[in-house]
C-alpha positions in Angstrom: 14.3 17.3 -18.2 18.0 16.6 -18.4 20.4 13.7 -19.8 22.2 12.0 -17.4 25.9 11.2 -18.3 27.4 8.4 -20.0 23.6 6.9 -21.4 20.7 8.1 -23.4 18.6 8.4 -20.5 17.0 11.6 -20.1 14.8 12.3 -17.0 12.2 14.5 -16.1 13.5 16.8 -13.1 10.9 18.9 -10.8 10.6 22.7 -10.6 12.0 23.1 -7.3 9.2 26.4 -7.2 6.7 23.1 -7.6 8.2 21.2 -4.8 7.9 24.6 -2.3 4.7 25.4 -3.6 3.8 21.5 -3.3 5.7 21.3 0.3 3.9 24.0 1.8 0.8 23.0 0.6 0.8 19.3 2.0 -0.6 18.7 -1.3 -1.4 15.0 -1.3 -1.2 15.0 -5.6 2.5 15.0 -5.0 3.1 12.6 -2.6 5.8 10.2 -3.4 6.7 12.0 -6.6 9.2 14.1 -4.7 10.9 13.7 -0.9 11.8 16.8 1.2 15.2 16.6 2.9 16.0 18.9 6.1 19.4 20.0 6.3 19.0 20.6 10.4 17.8 17.7 10.8 19.1 15.1 8.5 15.6 13.4 7.9 13.7 13.6 4.2 9.7 13.6 4.6 6.5 13.4 2.3 5.2 16.5 0.9 2.2 15.9 3.4 4.3 15.6 6.4 2.0 17.3 9.4 5.8 18.2 11.0 6.2 21.9 11.2 7.2 23.2 8.0 11.3 23.8 7.7 12.7 27.0 6.2 13.1 26.6 2.5 17.3 27.4 3.1 16.7 24.3 5.2 15.6 21.7 2.7 16.5 19.7 -0.7 14.5 18.3 -3.1 14.8 14.4 -4.2 12.9 12.1 -6.9 13.4 9.4 -4.6 14.2 8.1 -1.2 16.9 5.9 -2.1 18.1 9.3 -3.6 17.8 10.8 0.0 19.1 7.9 1.7 22.5 7.9 -0.6 23.4 11.4 0.9 22.6 10.1 4.2 19.0 11.3 5.5 16.9 8.8 7.6 13.0 9.0 6.7 10.6 10.7 9.1 9.0 8.4 11.3 6.4 11.0 11.7 5.1 11.1 8.1 6.4 7.5 7.0 7.8 8.0 3.5 7.6 4.2 3.5 3.5 4.6 2.8 3.6 7.3 0.0 2.6 5.6 -3.4 5.3 4.8 -5.9 6.2 7.3 -8.6 6.2 5.5 -12.1 8.3 2.8 -13.0 9.3 4.4 -16.2 9.5 7.7 -15.2 13.2 8.9 -16.5 13.5 5.7 -18.2 14.0 3.1 -21.3 12.1 0.3 -21.5 15.1 -1.9 -20.2 15.1 -0.2 -17.0 11.5 0.2 -16.4 11.1 -3.4 -17.0 14.5 -3.9 -14.0 12.4 -2.1 -11.8 8.9 -3.8 -12.2 11.2 -7.8 -11.4 12.6 -5.8 -8.5 9.7 -4.9 -7.0 7.7 -8.0 -7.7 10.9 -9.6 -5.9 12.9 -10.5 -8.6 16.4 -10.3 -6.3 14.8 -11.5 -2.9 14.9 -14.6 -4.8 16.9 -14.6 -7.1 20.6 -12.4 -8.2 22.0 -9.6 -10.3 23.4 -11.7 -13.3 19.9 -13.8 -13.1 18.2 -10.5 -13.7 20.7 -9.4 -15.9 19.4 -13.1 -18.0 15.9 -12.2 -17.7 16.6 -8.8 -19.1 18.9 -10.0 -22.5 21.9 -8.0 -20.9 25.1 -8.3 -19.3 24.8 -7.2 -15.0 27.4 -4.3 -15.8 25.1 -2.3 -18.1 22.3 -3.0 -15.7 24.1 -1.6 -12.8 25.3 1.4 -15.3 21.1 2.0 -15.8 20.7 2.0 -12.0 23.8 4.3 -10.9 22.9 7.1 -13.8 19.1 6.7 -12.6 19.2 6.7 -8.9 23.0 6.5 -7.9 22.5 3.0 -6.4 23.0 -0.6 -7.4 20.3 -3.1 -8.3 20.9 -4.7 -5.0 20.5 -1.6 -3.3 17.6 -0.2 -4.6 16.1 -4.0 -3.6 17.4 -3.4 -0.2 16.1 0.0 0.2 13.0 -1.1 -0.5 12.9 -4.3 1.5 14.3 -1.8 4.6 11.4 0.8 4.4 8.5 -1.9 3.6 10.1 -3.4 7.0 9.7 0.0 8.8 6.3 -0.1 7.4 5.5 -3.8 9.6 7.2 -2.4 12.7 5.1 0.5 12.7 2.1 -1.1 11.3 1.4 -4.6 12.4 2.6 -6.2 15.5 5.1 -9.1 13.9 7.4 -10.3 15.5 10.8 -9.0 14.5 11.9 -12.1 12.9 8.3 -12.6 11.0 8.9 -8.8 9.7 12.9 -9.5 8.4 11.0 -13.0 6.4 8.0 -10.7 5.0 10.3 -8.1 3.8 12.7 -10.1 2.0 16.1 -10.6 4.0 17.2 -13.9 4.3 18.4 -14.0 8.4 17.5 -11.7 11.6 21.1 -10.8 12.1 21.7 -9.3 8.6 17.9 -7.6 8.8 19.3 -6.1 12.0 22.7 -5.0 10.5 21.3 -3.2 7.4 18.3 -1.6 9.5 21.1 0.2 12.3 23.5 1.0 9.0 21.0 2.9 7.2 18.5 4.4 10.1 21.0 4.3 13.1 18.7 2.4 15.4 17.4 -1.2 15.4 14.3 -2.3 14.7 13.4 -2.8 18.0 13.6 0.8 18.9 12.4 1.8 15.8 9.1 0.0 17.0 9.1 1.7 20.7 9.5 5.3 19.2 6.5 4.4 16.6 4.5 4.9 19.6 0.5 3.6 19.6 -0.2 0.1 19.4 -1.0 -1.5 15.8 -3.9 -3.8 14.9 -3.9 -7.3 15.5 -3.4 -9.1 12.5 -1.3 -8.1 9.4 -3.0 -5.1 8.3 -1.4 -2.0 6.3 -2.3 1.6 5.4 -1.6 2.2 1.5 -1.6 5.7 0.4 -2.7 6.9 -3.4 -2.1 10.7 -5.1 -6.3 11.6 -5.2 -8.4 12.4 -7.1 -9.5 8.6 -6.7 -12.5 7.1 -8.4 -13.5 4.4 -6.2 -16.7 3.6 -7.5 -16.1 3.3 -10.9 -13.5 0.8 -9.9 -15.7 -1.3 -7.3 -18.6 -0.7 -10.1 -15.8 -2.5 -12.5 -15.3 -5.3 -10.4 -17.7 -5.8 -8.7 -19.8 -6.5 -12.3 -17.3 -9.2 -13.2 -16.5 -10.4 -9.5 -16.1 -14.9 -8.9 -18.5 -15.5 -5.8 -16.1 -18.3 -4.7 -13.5 -16.0 -5.2 -13.7 -12.5 -4.8 -15.7 -10.4 -2.2 -16.9 -6.4 -2.9 -19.4 -4.2 -1.1 -19.8 -0.2 -0.5 -16.5 0.8 0.8 -14.2 -2.8 -0.1 -12.8 -5.2 -2.1 -10.8 -7.7 -1.7 -10.1 -11.7 -2.8 -8.4 -15.4 -2.9 -4.9 -15.3 -3.8 -1.6 -17.9 -4.5 2.3 -16.4 -4.9 5.2 -18.2 -5.5 8.1 -18.5 -2.7 11.6 -18.2 -2.8 11.6 -21.4 -1.5 10.1 -22.9 -4.2 6.2 -23.5 -2.8 3.0 -21.7 -3.1 2.1 -19.1 -0.6 -2.0 -19.2 -0.7 -3.6 -15.7 0.9 -6.7 -13.0 0.6 -6.5 -9.8 1.5 -9.2 -7.2 2.0 -9.2 -3.5 0.8 -11.2 -0.8 2.8 -11.7 2.6 0.8 -10.7 5.5 2.7 -11.0 8.7 0.9 -10.8 11.4 3.6 -7.3 9.7 4.3 -6.3 9.0 0.8 -5.8 5.5 0.9 -7.1 1.9 1.6 -6.8 -0.4 4.7 -5.5 -3.5 4.2 -5.6 -6.9 5.8 -3.4 -9.9 4.4 -3.7 -12.8 5.8 -1.2 -15.6 4.4 -1.4 -19.3 5.5 2.6 -19.2 6.7 5.2 -16.7 6.6 6.6 -15.8 3.7 8.1 -12.6 1.4 4.8 -10.3 1.8 7.1 -7.2 -0.2 5.8 -8.4 -3.5 2.6 -8.9 -2.7 2.1 -5.9 -1.0 3.4 -4.4 -4.5 0.6 -6.6 -6.5 -2.4 -5.3 -4.6 -0.9 -1.9 -5.4 -0.9 -3.0 -8.9 -4.4 -4.2 -9.1 -6.2 -1.2 -7.2 -3.6 0.9 -8.8 -2.3 3.3 -6.1 0.5 4.2 -7.8 -0.6 6.2 -10.7 0.3 10.2 -11.3 -3.7 10.7 -12.3 -4.2 14.3 -12.2 -1.4 14.4 -14.7 -3.0 11.8 -16.6 -6.1 13.5 -16.6 -5.1 16.7 -17.7 -3.2 15.1 -20.9 -6.3 13.5 -22.0 -8.7 16.5 -21.7 -6.5 17.8 -23.8 -7.6 15.4 -26.8 -10.5 16.9 -28.8 -13.9 16.7 -28.2 -12.9 14.1 -25.4 -12.0 17.3 -22.4 -15.8 17.8 -21.0 -16.0 13.9 -21.0 -13.8 13.2 -18.9 -14.6 11.4 -16.0 -11.7 12.3 -13.5 -9.5 9.6 -11.0 -10.2 6.7 -13.4 -8.1 4.2 -12.2 -7.2 0.5 -13.8 -8.8 -2.1 -12.2 -6.0 -4.5 -12.0 -6.6 -8.8 -12.3 -4.1 -10.9 -9.6 -1.8 -12.0 -12.4 -0.9 -12.2 -16.2 -2.7 -16.1 -16.4 -5.4 -15.5 -14.4 -5.9 -12.7 -16.9 -5.4 -14.1 -20.1 -7.8 -16.7 -18.6 -10.3 -14.3 -18.5 -10.0 -12.8 -22.0 -9.7 -16.0 -23.7 -13.5 -16.6 -21.8 -15.0 -13.5 -22.4 -14.0 -13.3 -26.6 -16.9 -12.4 -28.2 -19.5 -12.7 -25.4 -21.6 -10.2 -23.0 -19.5 -9.4 -20.0 -22.4 -11.5 -18.0 -21.3 -14.6 -20.2 -17.7 -14.4 -19.4 -18.4 -13.9 -15.7 -20.5 -17.3 -16.0 -18.0 -19.0 -17.2 -15.1 -17.7 -15.0 -17.1 -18.4 -12.2 -17.9 -22.4 -14.0 -14.2 -22.9 -14.3 -13.5 -21.8 -10.7 -16.3 -23.9 -8.7 -15.0 -26.8 -10.9 -10.9 -26.7 -11.2 -10.6 -23.8 -8.3 -8.9 -25.3 -5.2 -9.8 -24.9 -1.7 -9.4 -22.7 0.3 -11.0 -22.2 3.7 -14.7 -20.3 3.1 -14.0 -19.8 -1.0 -11.5 -21.2 -3.7 -8.9 -19.3 -5.5 -8.0 -19.3 -9.1 -6.6 -22.4 -10.2 -3.2 -22.5 -11.2 -1.7 -22.9 -15.0 -0.3 -26.2 -13.7 -3.9 -26.5 -12.1 -5.7 -26.4 -15.3 -3.5 -28.5 -17.4 -3.5 -30.8 -15.3 -7.4 -30.8 -15.2 -7.6 -30.9 -19.2 -5.5 -34.0 -19.5 -8.3 -36.1 -17.1 -12.3 -37.3 -18.0 -13.8 -34.5 -20.2 -11.5 -31.7 -20.0 -13.2 -28.5 -19.6 -15.8 -29.8 -21.2 -18.1 -28.1 -18.7 -17.2 -24.4 -20.3 -20.5 -24.4 -22.5 -18.5 -22.2 -25.4 -16.9 -22.8 -29.3 -14.5 -26.3 -29.0 -12.2 -23.5 -30.6 -12.5 -21.9 -28.1 -12.0 -24.2 -25.3 -9.0 -25.5 -27.1 -7.0 -21.8 -27.0 -7.8 -22.7 -23.2 -5.8 -26.1 -23.0 -3.2 -24.8 -25.3 -2.5 -21.8 -23.2 -2.5 -23.7 -20.0 0.1 -26.1 -21.1 2.1 -23.3 -22.7 1.9 -21.1 -19.3 3.0 -24.8 -17.4 6.0 -25.6 -19.4 7.4 -21.9 -18.5 9.3 -21.8 -14.9 8.7 -18.1 -15.1 5.5 -16.0 -16.5 6.2 -16.0 -19.7 5.8 -12.3 -21.4 2.3 -11.7 -22.6 3.7 -10.8 -26.1 5.5 -14.7 -26.4 1.4 -15.6 -25.9 1.4 -14.7 -29.8 3.1 -18.4 -30.5 -0.6 -19.9 -28.9 -2.6 -20.6 -31.5 -6.0 -19.1 -31.3 -4.6 -16.1 -28.9 -4.1 -13.0 -30.4 -3.5 -9.0 -30.1 -6.8 -8.3 -28.1 -5.8 -10.8 -25.7 -2.5 -10.2 -25.0 -2.8 -6.3 -24.5 -6.1 -7.1 -22.2 -3.5 -9.1 -20.3 -0.5 -6.5 -20.4 -3.4 -3.8 -19.4 -4.5 -5.7 -16.2 -2.9 -8.3 -15.3 0.1 -6.3 -15.1 -0.4 -3.0 -15.1 0.8 -1.4 -18.5 -0.3 2.5 -18.6 0.4 2.4 -22.4 -2.3 -0.3 -23.9 -4.4 1.2 -26.9 -7.2 -1.5 -27.1 -8.8 0.5 -30.3 -10.2 -2.7 -31.6 -12.4 -3.7 -29.1 -15.9 -4.2 -29.7 -17.0 -2.2 -27.2 -14.9 0.7 -27.6 -15.9 0.7 -31.0 -19.3 1.2 -30.7 -19.1 3.7 -27.9 -16.9 5.7 -30.0 -19.9 5.7 -32.9 -22.6 6.4 -30.2 -20.6 9.4 -29.0 -19.6 10.3 -31.9 -15.9 10.4 -31.3 -13.1 10.1 -32.9 -10.0 9.9 -30.6 -6.2 9.7 -31.8 -4.6 7.8 -28.9 -0.9 8.9 -29.5 -2.1 12.2 -28.3 -2.8 9.7 -24.8 0.8 7.6 -24.7 2.3 6.9 -22.3 -1.7 6.6 -20.6 -3.4 5.1 -23.7 -5.2 2.3 -21.3 -6.8 5.5 -19.5 -8.2 6.3 -22.3 -9.6 3.1 -22.7 -11.6 2.9 -19.5 -12.1 6.1 -20.5 -13.8 5.4 -23.6 -15.7 2.2 -21.5 -16.6 4.5 -18.8 -19.3 6.6 -21.4 -20.6 2.7 -22.4 
């Protein structure tokens, strides 16, 4: 650990000897946790790069891709650093910077200015810039643009999208600005990059998304499968998919669907995405990564959980957090799942989607807050849901509360809605936002499993991975 000058931030720094051993072994568990820059070529790579291994005296290590770029290095065209799993946003940050990174990764600076982002965070633009400069050596806007650039590079190499559509999908406002930024950062044009990539990209929009092993796909698939809504989702031995909607910069809403096919030999998923019209794809892909929990440093998480007394021999390696598309859907599912079985909750969600979920091709999508609030005021409202009236009223108040807010309210704000308590908020944080540090100790399933297993655990020993401890205990049921 080291403290950054002028701040209260402490960050972790990779041991150069660990980096050396990892890159020589091409250890995929370290993929995305650091990058190797080669002084003689001016290129930076992932530790799993298949190219000839450079001599140690010719390399230097960086915690992030943008740090390597700031030192004048270009991303490798062979190992594609843009495809590496991301590091956890909280790594080496305080909660403000963590939230800022999450919002930017979700496309905040595609739609808004740095000032608007700062206002959303409750701090000034100068302080936000200071945090980014201290941790990443770049401004918030530079960080956002470089993430957009790497995503555009990935689209150019992995898809057949025209350059103009790549620029739009990556969040650039104009093709000219995209071309200028691309040439400045990579010293070649988008068309030249596509020619150098060689080979032919598959038809349609398909990307390969990597993770760090181990990855317990069976557990994640089965968890999603037992809660699957047939009109909304699909699942089979090696794949999962669903419909979705996403707000776009012009105020409209993008509608689409994705299917993720597990490729364990390559430590990743082939993900196909279909949208009803061109739009910013970067935040959508980020959300798919969160839903499948592809960026977890799972070896580190498992190692910490294994140290909890009485728990080590019960650990299920590679267990991930199965996500839900957005916090609103997670909140609705949590309310419908209160005090009922998983099967009963699934029936209620299925009924809700069938009754008021808008059609999307041969499927339906989950209703938005506005659509659900509108349904509550028409006819018999939500009377088709066979559940206690108080819980229906809670669902109505929740939808109306969400619809009144132009920006999605943080789950902690939901507590002002009558009928919503800490369990619902924490469940939505864990599955709707991918929060790694949620302990659902009040959950009846957790309590019964601990009692049946004869276990007493101190959840603080699992922090900041208490969400994973919660799922590990659920997996013992």
